[in-house]
C-alpha positions as CSV (number, residue, x, y, z in Angstrom):
1,M,-162.2,34.8,-148.3
2,S,-161.1,31.3,-149.5
3,S,-157.8,31.0,-151.5
4,I,-159.8,30.0,-154.6
5,N,-162.0,33.1,-154.3
6,K,-158.9,35.3,-153.7
7,R,-157.4,34.0,-156.9
8,D,-160.7,34.6,-158.8
9,E,-160.8,38.2,-157.5
10,T,-157.2,38.7,-158.8
11,I,-158.1,37.3,-162.2
12,K,-161.1,39.6,-162.5
13,G,-158.6,42.4,-163.0
14,L,-157.0,40.6,-165.9
15,D,-158.4,41.7,-169.2
16,L,-157.3,38.9,-171.5
17,N,-157.3,41.2,-174.5
18,K,-156.0,44.4,-172.9
19,N,-152.3,44.0,-173.7
20,T,-152.9,43.0,-177.3
21,K,-155.6,45.4,-178.3
22,E,-156.2,48.5,-176.1
23,D,-153.0,49.7,-174.5
24,K,-150.3,48.5,-176.9
25,P,-149.6,51.1,-179.6
26,A,-150.5,49.9,-183.0
27,K,-147.0,50.2,-184.3
28,L,-145.4,47.9,-181.7
29,P,-144.7,44.4,-183.0
30,A,-145.9,41.4,-181.1
31,L,-144.2,41.0,-177.8
32,S,-142.4,37.9,-178.9
33,K,-140.9,39.8,-181.9
34,R,-139.5,42.6,-179.8
35,A,-135.8,42.8,-179.0
36,D,-134.4,41.7,-175.7
37,V,-133.0,44.9,-174.0
38,I,-132.2,43.3,-170.6
39,K,-130.5,39.9,-170.4
40,V,-129.9,38.4,-166.9
41,S,-127.7,35.3,-167.0
42,D,-126.8,33.0,-164.0
43,F,-127.0,36.1,-161.8
44,N,-126.2,35.8,-158.1
45,F,-126.1,38.6,-155.5
46,F,-124.4,38.5,-152.1
47,Y,-124.7,41.0,-149.3
48,K,-121.7,41.5,-146.9
49,G,-120.5,38.3,-145.4
50,K,-121.6,36.3,-148.5
51,K,-125.2,36.3,-147.4
52,Q,-126.8,35.3,-150.7
53,A,-130.0,37.1,-151.8
54,L,-130.3,36.0,-155.4
55,F,-129.7,32.5,-156.8
56,D,-128.9,31.9,-160.5
57,I,-131.4,34.3,-162.0
58,N,-132.0,33.9,-165.8
59,M,-134.4,36.1,-167.7
60,D,-134.7,38.3,-170.7
61,I,-136.9,41.5,-170.8
62,K,-138.3,42.8,-174.0
63,E,-138.3,46.4,-175.2
64,N,-141.4,48.5,-174.9
65,S,-142.9,46.1,-172.4
66,I,-144.0,46.3,-168.8
67,T,-142.6,43.5,-166.6
68,T,-143.7,43.1,-163.0
69,F,-141.7,41.3,-160.2
70,I,-144.0,39.8,-157.7
71,G,-143.4,37.7,-154.6
72,P,-143.4,37.9,-150.8
73,S,-141.3,40.4,-148.8
74,G,-137.6,39.6,-148.8
75,C,-137.8,37.4,-151.9
76,G,-135.2,39.4,-154.0
77,K,-137.5,41.5,-156.2
78,S,-136.0,44.9,-155.3
79,T,-132.5,43.4,-155.1
80,L,-132.7,42.3,-158.8
81,L,-134.4,45.6,-159.8
82,R,-131.6,47.6,-158.3
83,S,-129.0,45.4,-159.8
84,I,-130.1,46.4,-163.3
85,N,-128.7,49.9,-162.9
86,R,-126.1,48.9,-160.3
87,M,-127.8,50.8,-157.4
88,N,-126.7,48.0,-155.2
89,D,-123.1,49.1,-155.7
90,L,-123.8,51.5,-152.9
91,I,-124.2,48.7,-150.4
92,S,-120.9,48.1,-148.7
93,G,-119.5,44.6,-149.0
94,S,-122.0,43.4,-151.7
95,S,-120.8,41.3,-154.6
96,I,-122.3,39.6,-157.7
97,E,-121.7,36.6,-159.9
98,G,-123.0,36.1,-163.4
99,S,-124.1,38.7,-166.0
100,I,-126.6,41.4,-166.7
101,Q,-126.5,42.9,-170.2
102,V,-128.4,46.1,-171.1
103,F,-128.6,46.7,-174.8
104,D,-126.0,43.9,-175.3
105,E,-123.5,45.6,-173.0
106,E,-122.3,43.8,-169.9
107,I,-123.0,46.3,-167.1
108,Y,-120.7,44.7,-164.5
109,K,-117.6,44.6,-166.7
110,Q,-114.6,46.6,-165.6
111,G,-114.6,50.1,-166.9
112,T,-118.4,50.4,-167.1
113,D,-119.5,54.1,-166.9
114,V,-122.1,53.6,-164.1
115,S,-123.3,57.2,-164.3
116,K,-124.1,56.8,-168.0
117,L,-125.8,53.5,-167.2
118,R,-128.0,55.2,-164.6
119,T,-128.9,57.8,-167.1
120,E,-130.1,55.2,-169.6
121,V,-131.8,53.1,-166.9
122,G,-133.8,55.5,-164.7
123,M,-135.1,54.7,-161.3
124,V,-138.4,55.6,-159.5
125,F,-138.5,54.7,-155.8
126,Q,-141.2,53.4,-153.6
127,K,-141.7,56.7,-151.8
128,A,-141.8,59.9,-153.8
129,N,-138.6,61.8,-153.1
130,P,-138.7,65.3,-154.7
131,F,-135.9,67.6,-153.8
132,P,-136.7,70.6,-151.6
133,L,-136.7,72.8,-154.7
134,S,-139.3,74.2,-157.0
135,I,-141.2,71.9,-159.4
136,Y,-139.1,73.3,-162.3
137,E,-135.8,72.8,-160.6
138,N,-136.7,69.2,-159.7
139,V,-137.3,68.3,-163.4
140,I,-134.3,70.0,-164.8
141,Y,-131.9,69.0,-162.0
142,G,-130.5,66.0,-163.9
143,P,-130.0,67.8,-167.3
144,K,-128.3,70.7,-165.5
145,T,-125.8,68.3,-163.8
146,Q,-125.1,66.9,-167.2
147,G,-124.1,70.3,-168.5
148,V,-127.2,71.6,-170.2
149,K,-127.2,75.4,-169.6
150,S,-129.5,76.9,-172.2
151,K,-132.7,78.2,-170.5
152,K,-134.7,77.5,-173.7
153,V,-133.5,73.9,-173.8
154,L,-134.2,73.4,-170.1
155,D,-137.6,74.9,-170.4
156,Q,-138.5,72.5,-173.2
157,I,-137.1,69.6,-171.3
158,C,-139.2,70.6,-168.3
159,E,-142.4,70.9,-170.3
160,D,-141.8,67.7,-172.3
161,S,-141.1,65.7,-169.2
162,L,-144.0,67.0,-167.3
163,R,-146.3,66.3,-170.3
164,K,-145.1,62.7,-170.5
165,A,-145.7,62.3,-166.8
166,A,-149.2,63.6,-167.2
167,L,-148.5,66.5,-164.9
168,W,-148.1,69.5,-167.1
169,E,-151.7,70.7,-167.1
170,E,-151.8,70.5,-163.3
171,V,-148.6,72.5,-162.6
172,K,-147.8,74.6,-165.6
173,D,-148.8,77.8,-163.8
174,K,-146.9,77.1,-160.6
175,L,-143.5,75.7,-161.8
176,E,-141.7,77.9,-159.3
177,T,-143.6,76.7,-156.3
178,P,-142.1,74.1,-153.9
179,A,-142.4,70.5,-155.1
180,L,-143.0,69.4,-151.6
181,G,-146.4,71.2,-151.7
182,L,-147.7,68.8,-154.3
183,S,-150.0,65.9,-153.3
184,G,-148.4,62.4,-152.9
185,G,-149.6,61.3,-156.3
186,Q,-148.4,64.4,-158.0
187,Q,-145.0,64.1,-156.2
188,Q,-144.6,60.6,-157.6
189,R,-145.5,61.7,-161.1
190,L,-143.0,64.5,-160.7
191,C,-140.3,62.0,-159.8
192,I,-141.2,60.1,-162.9
193,A,-140.9,63.3,-164.9
194,R,-137.5,63.9,-163.3
195,A,-136.4,60.4,-164.4
196,I,-137.7,61.0,-168.0
197,A,-135.8,64.3,-168.2
198,M,-132.6,62.3,-168.4
199,H,-133.8,60.6,-171.6
200,P,-133.6,57.1,-170.3
201,K,-134.4,54.0,-172.4
202,I,-135.5,51.9,-169.4
203,L,-137.5,52.9,-166.3
204,L,-137.2,50.8,-163.1
205,M,-140.0,51.3,-160.6
206,D,-139.8,50.0,-157.1
207,E,-143.4,49.8,-155.8
208,P,-144.2,53.3,-157.1
209,T,-147.8,53.3,-155.9
210,S,-147.5,51.5,-152.6
211,A,-147.9,54.8,-150.6
212,L,-150.7,56.3,-152.8
213,D,-154.4,56.3,-152.5
214,P,-156.5,54.4,-155.1
215,I,-157.2,57.4,-157.3
216,A,-153.5,58.4,-157.4
217,T,-152.6,54.8,-158.0
218,L,-154.9,54.6,-161.0
219,K,-153.3,57.8,-162.5
220,V,-149.8,56.3,-162.2
221,E,-150.9,53.0,-163.7
222,E,-152.5,54.9,-166.7
223,L,-149.2,56.8,-167.0
224,V,-147.1,53.7,-167.0
225,L,-149.2,52.1,-169.7
226,E,-148.7,55.3,-171.8
227,L,-145.0,55.4,-171.1
228,K,-144.6,51.8,-172.5
229,K,-144.8,53.3,-176.0
230,E,-141.4,54.9,-175.5
231,Y,-139.7,53.0,-172.6
232,T,-139.1,49.6,-171.3
233,I,-140.5,49.4,-167.8
234,V,-139.6,47.0,-165.0
235,M,-141.7,47.3,-161.8
236,V,-141.7,45.7,-158.4
237,T,-145.3,45.4,-157.0
238,H,-146.9,43.8,-154.0
239,S,-150.3,44.2,-155.7
240,L,-151.3,41.1,-157.8
241,Q,-154.2,43.1,-159.2
242,Q,-151.8,45.8,-160.4
243,A,-149.7,43.2,-162.1
244,T,-152.7,41.9,-164.0
245,R,-153.9,45.4,-164.9
246,I,-150.7,46.7,-166.5
247,S,-148.0,44.2,-167.2
248,D,-147.1,42.1,-170.2
249,M,-144.8,39.8,-168.4
250,T,-144.7,38.7,-164.7
251,A,-141.9,37.1,-162.7
252,Y,-142.5,35.3,-159.4
253,F,-139.7,35.3,-156.9
254,L,-139.4,33.2,-153.7
255,K,-136.5,33.1,-151.3
256,G,-134.1,34.6,-153.9
257,E,-135.1,32.3,-156.7
258,L,-137.0,33.0,-159.9
259,I,-139.7,30.5,-159.7
260,E,-141.7,31.3,-162.8
261,Y,-141.5,33.9,-165.6
262,N,-144.1,34.1,-168.3
263,T,-146.7,36.3,-169.8
264,T,-148.9,37.8,-167.2
265,K,-151.9,36.0,-168.7
266,K,-150.3,32.6,-168.3
267,I,-148.9,33.3,-164.8
268,F,-152.4,34.2,-163.5
269,I,-154.5,31.8,-165.5
270,S,-152.4,28.7,-165.8
271,P,-149.2,28.9,-163.7
272,K,-146.8,25.9,-164.3
273,D,-145.3,25.8,-160.8
274,S,-147.4,24.9,-157.8
275,R,-145.6,27.5,-155.7
276,T,-146.7,30.2,-158.1
277,E,-150.3,29.0,-157.9
278,D,-150.1,28.9,-154.1
279,Y,-148.9,32.5,-154.0
280,I,-151.4,34.0,-156.5
281,S,-154.3,32.1,-154.8
282,G,-153.4,33.3,-151.4
283,R,-152.2,30.0,-149.9
284,Y,-148.7,31.4,-149.5
285,G,-147.9,35.1,-149.0
286,D,-146.1,37.6,-146.9
């Protein structure tokens, strides 16, 4: 397939009216009028030995939106995603320069309650990682560690979270069965329910459908569009078609630099940077 045809195939997945008419809740204001809930300013990330992975990243992310990070492997997408809730703190010898604010609070300032941050900014990983516990215990695990003891409250959290993850009807009669017995797609939705149970305001998703079949992928995408009504979602994806189907904003990364950041429509229809166009047309890739 030629590079032009590949880009055309990608654009076919982009409904130009979708984000403004069908999937956005009527009560949400226009994207440009929503508040910035994540502000990344002159952000640099270094691995041990001062190996730089991100270079002077600047971007703002709106509330109740879906933002996708695209780009070839090793370009810094996941590194930035994990910086937003300081998951990268777990990497020995890593360091940062610059600023990330979440709800106008600098998350890298001294004294930041990182546990609270990770409660407000939930994470869903590439591979579903349910605990070797029952479905019920997976969902309520976080609230229990936060001190919730009431069985009635925990039951309600479990049901609410599974409903929001579009999984309740499938598992309501087998909550005490092992979570590892679920299908791959169900396990990933369970992990989303587990994140939701902590009442986050932001959900970070690192290629959440890469290990799923097309039907399971579609279910997760439909779920993500529904979750946008209540949460701000930032997702890393290697699927350009997925970015066109679900995201409001798209950021293209290359070699640790943010090359272009704009509405998904503009990124895929009229990119400003030739490097972006090369990537989405298939002339440059992984």
